[in-house]
N, C-alpha and C positions, 0 to 999 in steps of 0.2 A: 395297935399303934395307929394313931389318927393321922390321916393324910393332910399335910399342910401346904402342899404345892399349889401352884397357880391354878385357879379355877378354870381359866381359859388361857392357853399358852401365850396369847398376845396381850394379856391384861396384867396389870400390876396390883389391882385392888382385890380384896377378898370378897367372897360371897357373904351376904347376909343370909340367915337361915331361910327366909321367905323367897330368896332368889334361886334356891337350888331346885332344879327340876328332876335331876337324876344323880345318884351317887353310885359309882362303881367301886367294888371291893377288889383289891389285888392281893392274891395269895400266891406265895412262892414255894415251889418244891424243886428238888434236884433229882435228876434221874438216877444218879448213883451217889450215895453218901460218902463213899471212899473212892478216891481216884488216884491212879498211878501217874506221877509226873514223868515227862518224857525222859529226863536224865536219870531216873531211878532204875534200879534193877527190875526186870520183868517179874511180875507175880501173876500166875495164871488166874488166881481167884479175885484179882482186883481189876476193875474196869480201867481202860486206857482213855476213856472219854466220858464226858458228862454233858447234860443239857440242863440249862436253867429254864424251868417251866413257870410261866406267869399265867395264873388262872384269873380271869376277869368275870365277875358276875354282878348283877344289879342288887344293890343293898337297899336303896330307897328310890321311889319313883312317884311322880305325880300322875303317871299314866301306867299303872302296874301291868296292864294287859298287853302293852306294846314293847317290842324289842327296840334296841337302840343301836344305831349305826354311827360310827365315828371314824375320823381320820386318825391313823396311828403314827403319823409323822412326828418324829422327835419325842416319842413316848416309849415306855417299857414294852408296848405291844407291837412295835414296828418290826416287821419280818424281813428276812433276807429276800433279795430279789428272786431267787430261785432255790430249789432244794440243793442244787449243786454248788451254790454260793454259800460257803460256810461262814463268811465274814458278816456278822450281824451288825446292822447300823447302830445298835444300842451302845456299841463300844466307842463310837465317835461322837454321839450326841449326848453323852452323860446321862442317859435315861436309866442306867443301872448304877448302883453304888460300886465302889471298889470292893474287892474281897477284904474283909476286916476280921482280924483275929479276935476271938472271944476271950483270949487270955490277956491281950494287951492292945488297946485301941490304937496305939501308935504303930502297930504292925499291920501293914496292908499290902495288897497285891492286885495285879491285873495285867492285861496285855499292853504293850507299848502302843501309844496312840498313832505314832508315825507309821505311814505305810498302809493305813486303812483307808480305802477309797470312800468318797461321798456316794451315797446310794441314790438319792433322789433330789430333784430340784425343790424349790421352795413353794410349790403350789400356785403357780401363776398361769397355768393353762386355763382356757375358757371353761373346759370341763375338768374339774379337780381330780377326777378319777384317772386322767391321763398322767398326772404327776404323783399322786399320793396313793398309798395303800389304805384300804378301809376294811373294817371288820364289823360284824354284827354280834352284839351281846344279847342272848335270849332275855325275854321279858322277866320281870320279877315274879309274875304268876307262874311262869314256866319253871323257874328255879334252876335253869341250866347255866352253863358257863362256857366260855371260849378259852382255849389254852394256846398260848404262843410259846414256842421253844426257841431258845438261843443256845447255840453250841458254845460251851466253855472252851476257849482255845488253849488247851492244856500245854501244847507244845510251845506257846509263846509267853506263858505266864512268867512274870517277874515279881519278886517280893522285896519289900523295903521296911525299914523301921525309921520313923521320924525321931530325930534327936532334939535335945533341949535347945541346941544352938540354931535350929531351923533346917539343918542339913539332914540327909538321909543316908543310911547304910543299906547295902544289899544284904538280905537274910534268906534263910531257907526255912520252910515249914518244919516245926518240931513234931516229934512223934505224938499222935493223939490230938494235935492242935486243930480246933474247928474254926473254919473261916466262913463268915456269913456274907451273903450277897442277895440283892433283890432290887426292887424299884427305888430310884432316888426321888427325893421330894422335888428336885428341879425338873423331873420328867413327867410330873403329874399334869393332868388336864389334856385338852385337845384344842386344835384350831378350828374344828368343824364337826358338828354332830346333828343328827336328825332322828326322829322316830321312824321306824320301819326296818325292813329286812332286805339285805342285798340280794338274797335269792327269792324274794317275794315281791312286795309292792315297789321296791326300789330297783329291781333287776335291770330294767331298761331305761332308767332315768339317768340324767346327767347332773352332776353336782356343781353348784355355782355359788359364788358369793359376790353379788353385783356391786358391793362397795369398793371392790378392787377394779371394777370396770364401769365407773360412773358414766352415765349418759348413754350406755349401749342399749338399754331396754326402753321400750315405748312406755309413755306415761300410763299409769294404771295397771301395768302388767305385774306388779308386785313390789314390795319394799325391800326385798333382799334378805329378809329374815322370817323364818317360820312359814314359808308359803311355797306354792308350786305354780309354775307359769306354763300355761298351754299344755299341761300334762307331760311336759318334757323335762324342764329344769326343776330341780329340788334345791331349796335354799336352807341354810342352817337355822336351827331353832334359836340360837343365841349368837350375838355378835362375837366373832373370834373365839367361839367355843364356850361362851359364858352360859351358865345354867347347868353344866355338867361338872361334877367333882369326882375325884378319885381318892380313895383311902388305901393306905398300905396296911395290910393285916399282919404281915410277918416278913422275915427274911429266911432264906433257905441256907442250910449249913452243909459244908463239905469238908472232908479231911483228906489231906494229900499224903501219900506214902512214896 
């Protein structure tokens, strides 16, 4: 499946092929393909929880020997604030799709949006690392991937069927019914990215986008894109994340009992 989401989360125009510097492939797996709903009778052989696993790897790159570091804010790769915090921000930023029945596309499900707290601010700190979560995807030559897990809130799931009159009815999953979920096209792209590794050459750097702080830098210290200032500040390779694309490879499937 080809990713058609925004090339940079702040932009509305699409990439031309020659403008793409790196393409990330997003592959989805589910930790357990069969999950017991909270209201169903216990079955020892069926898992009571599941995790949606988003695998990100470099598909194409103009610099295949270099890893890529990006902001995960409002993307399918955004992580919860801590391992103890099971509320993943992807449920409030629409970075994942609804659960969608493979039997009937009008049947869908998910957790209620109300009650889920906002996890992070909008990236207006002088050092973006103070506001945003960042990850590094291994280089294309390395062939590795980074995996981000989102807990599927089984205890909160609700299911609906859209009717022809525009209203919806509450429904329950049917026996053997498979529900797909994965990255949404609206969550593709990033607001900030650069070449390098968070645990390597970028470890002690501070991330900046000086177009948001116009006039704060001395003349000649950098143009705010694709550069480094005084060995401390690192600027993005493309304005508002431009130059990095994401493609959705698949959706993960889960059955509820």
